[in-house]
C-alpha positions as CSV (number, residue, x, y, z in Angstrom):
1,X,68.5,215.3,74.9
2,X,69.9,217.8,77.3
3,X,71.3,215.1,79.5
4,X,73.4,213.7,76.6
5,X,74.9,217.1,75.9
6,X,75.6,217.5,79.6
7,X,77.4,214.1,79.5
8,X,79.4,215.0,76.5
9,X,80.5,218.3,78.1
10,X,81.5,216.5,81.2
11,X,83.6,213.9,79.3
12,X,85.2,216.5,77.1
13,X,86.9,218.1,80.1
14,X,88.4,214.8,81.3
15,X,91.2,214.5,78.7
16,X,92.4,210.8,78.7
17,X,90.3,208.2,80.5
18,X,90.2,204.5,81.4
19,X,86.6,203.1,81.2
20,X,85.7,200.1,83.4
21,X,84.0,198.1,80.6
22,X,81.8,195.1,81.4
23,X,79.9,195.1,78.1
24,X,76.7,195.9,79.8
25,X,74.1,198.5,78.9
26,X,75.7,201.3,80.9
27,X,79.4,200.8,80.3
28,X,78.9,200.2,76.6
29,X,77.0,203.5,76.2
30,X,79.7,205.3,78.3
31,X,82.5,203.8,76.2
32,X,80.9,204.8,72.9
33,X,80.3,208.4,74.0
34,X,83.9,208.6,75.4
35,X,85.2,207.4,72.0
36,X,83.0,209.9,70.1
37,X,84.0,212.8,72.3
38,X,87.7,212.1,73.1
39,X,88.8,210.0,70.2
40,X,90.2,206.5,70.3
41,X,93.7,207.5,71.3
42,X,92.5,209.0,74.6
43,X,90.3,206.1,75.8
44,X,91.2,202.7,77.2
45,X,88.5,200.2,77.9
46,X,89.5,197.6,80.6
47,X,87.5,194.5,81.3
48,X,88.2,192.3,84.3
49,X,88.2,188.5,83.9
50,X,87.3,186.5,87.0
51,X,85.3,183.5,88.3
52,X,82.3,185.8,88.9
53,X,82.1,187.0,85.3
54,X,80.6,184.5,82.9
55,X,82.7,183.6,79.8
56,X,79.9,184.7,77.5
57,X,79.9,188.2,79.0
58,X,83.6,188.5,78.6
59,X,83.4,187.4,74.9
60,X,80.5,189.9,74.3
61,X,82.6,192.7,75.8
62,X,85.6,191.8,73.6
63,X,83.5,191.8,70.5
64,X,81.9,195.1,71.4
65,X,85.2,196.8,72.0
66,X,86.4,195.4,68.7
67,X,83.3,196.7,66.9
68,X,83.9,200.2,68.3
69,X,87.6,200.1,67.4
70,X,88.5,200.8,71.0
71,X,91.8,200.1,72.7
72,X,90.8,197.3,75.0
73,X,92.6,195.3,77.6
74,X,91.5,192.3,79.6
75,X,93.0,192.0,83.1
76,X,92.7,189.4,85.8
77,X,90.8,190.5,88.9
78,X,90.0,187.3,90.8
79,X,87.7,188.1,93.7
80,X,88.2,184.6,95.3
81,X,91.8,185.7,96.0
82,X,90.7,188.6,98.1
83,X,90.9,187.8,101.8
84,X,87.4,187.4,103.3
85,X,85.6,187.5,100.0
86,X,84.8,183.8,99.9
87,X,83.1,184.0,103.2
88,X,80.5,186.3,101.5
89,X,80.0,189.0,104.1
90,X,77.4,191.7,103.4
91,X,80.1,194.2,102.5
92,X,81.5,191.7,99.9
93,X,81.1,194.2,97.0
94,X,83.2,196.8,98.8
95,X,86.2,194.5,98.8
96,X,85.6,193.4,95.2
97,X,85.3,197.0,93.9
98,X,88.2,198.2,96.0
99,X,90.5,195.6,94.4
100,X,89.1,196.1,90.8
101,X,89.1,199.9,90.8
102,X,92.5,199.9,92.5
103,X,93.9,198.0,89.6
104,X,92.3,200.4,87.1
105,X,93.6,203.5,88.9
106,X,97.1,202.0,88.8
107,X,96.8,201.4,85.1
108,X,95.6,205.0,84.6
109,X,98.6,206.3,86.5
110,X,101.1,204.1,84.7
111,X,99.8,204.9,81.2
112,X,99.2,208.7,81.6
113,X,95.4,208.6,81.8
114,X,93.7,211.3,83.9
115,X,90.7,209.5,85.3
116,X,89.0,206.2,85.7
117,X,85.3,206.1,84.8
118,X,82.5,203.6,85.6
119,X,79.0,203.2,84.3
120,X,77.0,204.0,87.5
121,X,73.8,206.0,86.8
122,X,71.0,207.7,88.7
123,X,69.3,204.4,89.4
124,X,72.4,203.2,91.3
125,X,71.9,205.8,94.1
126,X,70.6,204.7,97.5
127,X,69.8,201.1,98.5
128,X,72.5,198.8,99.7
129,X,75.6,199.3,97.5
130,X,78.9,198.8,99.4
131,X,80.8,198.9,96.1
132,X,79.9,202.6,95.6
133,X,82.0,203.6,98.6
134,X,85.1,201.9,97.2
135,X,84.6,203.8,93.9
136,X,84.3,207.1,95.8
137,X,87.4,206.4,98.0
138,X,89.5,205.8,94.9
139,X,88.3,208.8,93.0
140,X,86.6,206.9,90.2
141,X,84.1,209.2,88.3
142,X,80.6,208.3,87.2
143,X,79.7,210.7,84.3
144,X,76.4,209.1,83.6
145,X,75.2,209.8,87.2
146,X,76.7,213.3,87.1
147,X,74.7,214.0,83.9
148,X,71.5,212.8,85.6
149,X,71.0,209.8,83.3
150,X,68.7,207.0,84.4
151,X,68.8,203.4,83.1
152,X,65.8,204.2,80.9
153,X,67.5,207.3,79.5
154,X,70.6,205.2,78.7
155,X,68.6,202.5,77.0
156,X,66.7,205.0,74.9
157,X,69.8,206.8,73.8
158,X,71.6,203.6,73.1
159,X,68.8,202.6,70.8
160,X,69.0,205.9,69.0
161,X,72.7,205.4,68.6
162,X,72.2,201.9,67.2
163,X,74.1,200.2,70.1
164,X,73.3,196.4,70.3
165,X,73.1,196.6,74.1
166,X,70.1,198.9,74.3
167,X,67.8,196.1,75.3
168,X,70.3,193.8,76.9
169,X,69.0,192.4,80.2
170,X,70.5,193.6,83.5
171,X,73.4,191.6,84.8
172,X,75.3,191.5,88.1
173,X,78.3,189.4,89.1
174,X,77.7,185.8,89.9
175,X,78.6,186.3,93.5
176,X,75.2,188.0,93.9
177,X,73.5,184.7,93.5
178,X,74.5,183.5,97.0
179,X,72.9,184.5,100.4
180,X,75.3,186.3,102.6
181,X,77.3,184.0,104.8
182,X,77.2,181.1,102.3
183,X,80.8,180.4,101.3
184,X,81.5,181.1,97.6
185,X,83.8,178.8,95.6
186,X,84.8,178.5,92.0
187,X,82.8,175.3,91.7
188,X,79.6,177.0,93.0
189,X,80.1,180.0,90.7
190,X,80.5,177.6,87.7
191,X,77.4,175.7,88.6
192,X,75.3,178.9,88.8
193,X,76.8,180.1,85.4
194,X,75.8,176.8,83.8
195,X,72.3,176.9,85.4
196,X,71.7,180.4,84.0
197,X,73.1,179.3,80.6
198,X,70.3,176.7,80.6
199,X,67.6,179.3,81.2
200,X,69.1,181.4,78.4
201,X,69.1,178.5,76.0
202,X,65.4,178.0,76.8
203,X,64.6,181.5,75.7
204,X,64.3,183.3,79.0
205,X,65.3,187.0,78.8
206,X,65.7,188.3,82.4
207,X,66.6,185.6,84.9
208,X,68.7,184.7,87.9
209,X,69.4,181.4,89.6
210,X,69.9,182.1,93.3
211,X,71.9,179.3,95.0
212,X,70.9,178.4,98.5
213,X,73.0,175.3,99.2
214,X,71.3,172.4,97.5
215,X,68.3,174.6,96.5
216,X,68.1,176.6,93.2
217,X,65.7,179.5,93.5
218,X,64.8,180.7,90.0
219,X,63.8,184.3,89.4
220,X,62.5,185.3,86.0
221,X,60.7,188.5,84.9
222,X,57.0,188.5,86.0
223,X,55.8,188.2,82.4
224,X,57.8,185.1,81.9
225,X,56.6,183.2,85.0
226,X,53.6,181.7,83.1
227,X,56.0,179.8,80.9
228,X,56.5,177.4,83.8
229,X,52.9,176.1,83.4
230,X,54.4,174.2,80.4
231,X,55.2,170.8,81.8
232,X,57.8,170.0,79.1
233,X,59.7,173.2,79.9
234,X,59.4,172.7,83.6
235,X,60.8,169.2,83.3
236,X,63.8,170.4,81.2
237,X,64.6,173.0,83.9
238,X,64.3,170.6,86.8
239,X,66.3,167.9,85.0
240,X,69.0,170.3,83.9
241,X,69.5,171.9,87.3
242,X,69.5,168.6,89.1
243,X,72.1,167.4,86.6
244,X,74.3,170.3,87.9
245,X,74.0,169.0,91.4
246,X,71.0,170.9,92.9
247,X,68.7,168.7,94.8
248,X,65.7,171.1,95.0
249,X,64.5,173.5,92.3
250,X,62.0,176.3,93.1
251,X,60.4,179.2,91.3
252,X,60.3,182.6,93.1
253,X,56.7,183.8,92.5
254,X,57.8,187.4,93.2
255,X,59.8,187.3,90.0
256,X,63.1,188.8,89.1
257,X,64.3,191.9,91.1
258,X,67.6,193.4,91.7
259,X,69.2,192.9,95.1
260,X,66.9,190.1,96.3
261,X,69.6,188.7,98.5
262,X,69.6,192.0,100.4
263,X,66.0,191.5,101.5
264,X,67.1,189.5,104.6
265,X,69.5,192.1,105.8
266,X,68.6,194.3,108.8
267,X,68.6,198.0,108.3
268,X,71.5,198.5,110.7
269,X,73.6,196.2,108.5
270,X,72.8,198.3,105.4
271,X,73.1,201.8,106.9
272,X,76.9,202.2,106.8
273,X,77.0,201.3,103.1
274,X,74.1,203.3,101.7
275,X,74.8,206.3,99.5
């Protein structure tokens, strides 16, 4: 694929790089290509541990880095310690990414790496993405986007390369489960994590549990919605979520979609943060 060759050419000129590595589809693909092109000694994968990052995701990232033989470090980047983050303003992601990428840039400078890379791709352009501005302000590069790769391209190439993440469901930090303005706490984040673990254990593939105070709003992919016609499964979900402290449990009939919490924002609120 021409886009893959373009990506390799771009990476080859970067020298030594730090890769922001979450263990998701995009960053896993990026890390593997960087290792193949630059060699293990010139690549450092860094994963941030925090309350908004589920323990299972952290463990998967650790195992993937080990599988690749990559130099891998886990740092602490606790969003709840960032002033104003817990109040959950619309620009929440800007402050989060500014803090995270700031730490990665500092690591790169201290260790003699030339650039920090992230896994943003062509599908991440537009819409309401405050975090992208923080990335640009700190000079973080997005080679996947520069090469013109879409999420579908990355999945297809990952499959060809035998990467186990090629069909991994999309994931976003747990803070995205709360409507703007609802205060985020460690306890609420833990509750959402356990709620989504329940859906995972019941065999759902793509899901979110959006937390609206005492109400849990479940999003699953459209082709999985019919599973809720099964009374036994429905009772397990309701019982499990109420056991976590939710009083009401609802199913969003529109199904899973990225950025559903942005749907209530006015256009003037989004405008300053659009790319």
